[in-house]
GUDO-224787 format. One record per residue (C-alpha): y, z, x. Coordinates in steps of 0.25 Angstrom, whole numbers, plus 5000, padded with zeros to 4 digits. Layout:
GUDO-224787
YZX...
END
This chain:
GUDO-224787
505550654966506750584959507550454962508550374954508250254963507350134958506450094969505749954970504550024976504050164978502850194987502050314983501050374992500850485004501350455018500050465028500150505042499150405049498350405061497850255062496650225071496350085075495749995086497249995092497250145092497750275085499150275079499850375070500650315058501550355047500750295035500450295020500450185011501850215006502350205020501850075022502250015008503550075007504050025021503549885018504149875004505549935010505549825021505449725010506749765004506449854992506849994988505650084992505350234990504150324994503450434987502650504997502150645002502050695017502250805026503650845031503250825045503050675041504450665035504850555045504050465036505050485024506250475035505750335038505550295024507050345022507550275034506950135028507650155015506350195008506650324999505450425000505150534990504250624998503550754997503250845009501850895010501050985019500450865026500550715026499250625023498750605036497750485037496850425048496650275047495550225056495450065058494150045066494349885067495549795065495149775051496249845043495349865031494449945039494850095040494450235040495450335033495550485034496550585029496750725035497850775025498650725013499950745007499450754993499750684980500950604975501150634960501850574948503050674950503350604963503650474956504050504942505550514945505550394955505950244950505350124955505049974952503749984959502850084966501650084976500650194978500050204992499250324993498150355003497050424996496750454982497550564975498850544983499450454972498750484958498750414945499950504940500850434949500350294945500550324930501950374933502350254940501750164930502550244919503850194927503350054925503250034940502549914947501449994954500549964966499550054972498650054984497150084981496950154995497650284988496550284977495350234983495450324996494850464994495050585004493650645008493650745019494850675026494150535024494750435015493650355008493550264997493050314983492950264969494250284961493950324946495450304942495550164948495650084935496550184928497450184940497450034944497850004929499250064933499549974945500249844946499849814961498549864967498349864982497049884989496349845002495049775003494249915006494949984994494749864985493249864988493150014986493850014972493249884967491949874973492249724977492349684991492949554988494449584988494749474977493849534967494249674970495749624967495249574954494549704951495749774954496649694945495749714933496049854933497549834931498349794943499049664943499149644957498049674968498449684982497249694991497449695007496349665016496249645031496749495031497749505020498049545005497549484992498349484980497749484966498749454955498749374942497249324944497649264957497349304971498349294983498049324997498949345009498549365023499049465034499549415047499849525056500049485071499549615075498849735068499449855072499849905058498649895049498850025043499750015030499349875028499049885013500149985011501149885016500549765009500649844996502149894999502549755002501849694990502549794980503849764987503849624985503249624971504549674966505149534968503949444970502649394963501349454968500949334978502249334985502249484986500849464992501449375004502549485007501549595007500549515016501749485025502249625026500849685028500649585040501849625047501549775044500149765050500749725064501449865066500950005063501750085052502550025040503049885039504449875045504649725046505849645040505849555028506149435037504849475045503949465032504649335028504349275042502849305040502849265026503449125030502449115042501149165035501249155020502049035016500748945016499348935021498249035019499049165021499249165006498149124997498049114981496849104973496449134958495549244954494149194950
END
């Protein structure tokens, strides 16, 4: 893969063909962390590209990226990663995951000839994007974010389960931004309190911790906590919540400080959760929600670390 363009953000990870089971029924969706992150970042007006692997039969996903102006560096594989996501309740933090097939691993060769200011790693399970990719990106002096779901989840007999991660400290040392949800944070740090878990993550290396939970998102940066709520009017698009949040955060960090980027990420995520599939609203929609919900009051809270 080679390109002379310089991208604001490249999203790296495999597309997933998702079956989503929730109290509202069964739905089939083109998913994957990079799918949600890339579309969110692109809607916010930056130059985005995707590095992914998928079956030729699912090439419509590439076509959709291109139609939105998102460049896609893809590898066709025998099968796409196919995932089932079961939400037994209306709590988006509680879900059961299984994988029937995978599209294999992205390697350093897939990114070494690409040029970017920032990158986000959004994989679905351990082994999809390895430490070799992370090292190659940091050698390029890239502002790097990663979602912990692709490192803490391990595939065992088609079930995705959480397992300890021996390379956690060596890997996190390369990151500028770490994103986790509450369940993943407890699995990796042993700490159920999300504030303490965020602080533990930061002690390993990442300067900014973005931690989503059912009510909103927590940011830990510079010894301070910032919290922003989610305000979806309906909850039809819970899958892809954290991926959208990270994509929007990384997009806005290009021009904003962490706490301002957090507000945008929370607002984008709130709107995304109203609809199945990737975020497709306008900047004006996001601004309207920010003005309504995040300009004052308890929607955005700041407090110092103890």
